[in-house]
C-alpha positions in Angstrom: 0.1 0.0 0.2 1.4 3.2 -0.7 1.4 6.3 1.4 -1.0 8.9 0.8 -1.9 12.2 2.1 -3.8 11.8 3.9 -2.2 9.2 6.5 -0.2 9.5 9.5 3.1 9.1 9.4 2.3 6.1 11.4 0.9 4.3 8.0 4.2 4.8 6.9 5.4 1.1 8.4 6.6 -1.5 6.2 3.4 -3.7 6.2 3.8 -3.9 2.6 4.7 -7.5 1.2 8.3 -9.1 1.0 8.1 -8.4 -3.1 7.2 -4.5 -2.9 9.9 -4.3 0.5 12.3 -5.8 -2.0 11.7 -3.6 -4.8 12.2 -0.9 -2.0 15.3 -1.8 -1.7 16.3 -2.3 -4.4 15.9 0.8 -6.2 17.9 1.9 -3.1 20.6 -0.5 -3.5 20.5 1.6 -7.3 20.5 4.6 -6.4 24.1 4.2 -4.9 25.4 2.5 -7.8 24.8 5.8 -9.6 25.7 7.9 -6.9 29.9 8.5 -8.0 29.2 8.5 -11.3 26.7 11.2 -10.9 29.0 13.1 -8.6 32.2 13.0 -11.0 30.1 13.8 -13.7 28.7 17.4 -12.0 32.4 17.5 -10.3 33.6 18.0 -13.7 31.5 20.2 -16.0 31.7 22.4 -12.5 35.3 22.4 -12.7 35.4 22.4 -16.7 32.9 26.0 -16.5 35.3 27.6 -13.8 38.6 26.7 -14.5 38.2 25.9 -18.4 39.6 21.9 -17.4 39.2 19.5 -15.1 42.2 17.7 -14.0 42.4 14.3 -11.8 44.8 16.0 -9.0 41.8 19.0 -8.8 39.1 15.8 -8.4 41.2 14.0 -6.1 40.8 17.9 -3.5 37.8 18.3 -4.2 36.4 14.8 -3.1 38.5 14.6 -0.9 40.0 10.7 -1.9 43.1 9.9 -3.3 44.8 10.6 -7.0 44.5 6.4 -7.2 40.7 6.4 -6.6 39.6 9.0 -9.1 42.1 7.9 -11.9 40.4 4.1 -11.5 36.4 5.7 -11.2 37.8 7.8 -13.9 38.5 4.7 -16.3 35.3 3.3 -15.3 34.2 6.3 -16.7 35.1 6.3 -19.6 34.5 2.3 -19.8 30.8 3.1 -19.2 31.2 6.3 -21.9 30.1 9.1 -19.8 34.2 11.2 -20.3 36.8 11.0 -22.7 40.6 10.8 -20.6 44.1 10.6 -21.7 47.1 9.9 -19.4 48.3 13.1 -18.4 45.5 15.1 -20.2 42.8 16.6 -19.2 39.3 15.1 -18.2 36.3 15.9 -20.4 32.3 14.7 -20.4 30.6 12.5 -23.5 26.7 14.4 -24.2 26.0 10.8 -22.8 28.5 12.7 -19.5 27.4 16.2 -20.6 23.1 15.2 -19.8 24.0 13.4 -16.5 26.1 16.2 -15.6 22.8 18.2 -16.4 20.7 15.9 -15.1 22.1 15.7 -11.4 22.7 19.6 -11.7 18.8 20.3 -11.8 18.0 17.8 -9.1 20.2 19.1 -6.7 19.2 22.8 -7.3 15.5 21.9 -7.0 16.6 19.9 -4.1 18.7 22.5 -2.3 15.8 25.5 -3.2 12.6 23.2 -1.7 15.3 22.7 1.4 15.9 26.6 1.9 12.1 27.2 1.3 11.2 25.1 4.1 13.9 26.8 6.5 16.4 24.3 6.5 19.9 26.8 7.5 21.5 27.1 3.9 24.7 25.5 4.9 22.8 22.2 6.4 20.5 22.2 2.7 24.2 22.4 1.0 25.3 19.4 2.8 21.9 18.0 2.1 20.9 18.4 -1.2 24.6 16.1 -1.8 22.9 13.2 -1.0 19.1 13.8 -1.3 19.6 14.8 -5.2 20.7 10.7 -5.8 17.7 9.3 -4.4 14.7 11.6 -5.6 12.4 10.7 -7.7 11.4 12.4 -10.2 7.7 12.6 -8.7 8.7 14.2 -5.4 11.4 16.6 -7.4 7.7 17.6 -9.1 5.7 18.2 -5.6 9.3 19.9 -4.5 9.4 22.5 -7.6 5.1 22.4 -7.0 6.0 24.3 -3.3 8.9 26.0 -4.9 7.0 28.2 -7.3 4.4 28.3 -4.7 6.3 29.8 -1.9 8.0 32.4 -4.5 3.9 33.4 -6.2 3.5 34.7 -2.3 
């Protein structure tokens, strides 16, 4: 059973059957798998826009991880068609990577604006939107946007 607006928070317990619960957990696992890909695509795009290039050393510094970690992830992103890179050269997004970066940035901005709209302090909204952006559905984003739009009209 899906919770509706009329149901109380207590109604949002795991009363669903095993298949429904497994579907929910499967969705969360899939979102976790895409988190790194999405973060890297967004960061590469940010670096290119702000500095003209995305270098491995800069990515490692901003992500707070080692250069070998970034190198391994870039190799996977290259294999998956999100980036192009050559040794000792900048990293570039493919069209697929650019589309992903734009999508992630839009989700991030909507979540951030929503959190600000409901009174979450800026610093917390910045941190929380970074995690929520990976797990929020299109339906939830649309609901967030309706609340943002309504608040902006007042």
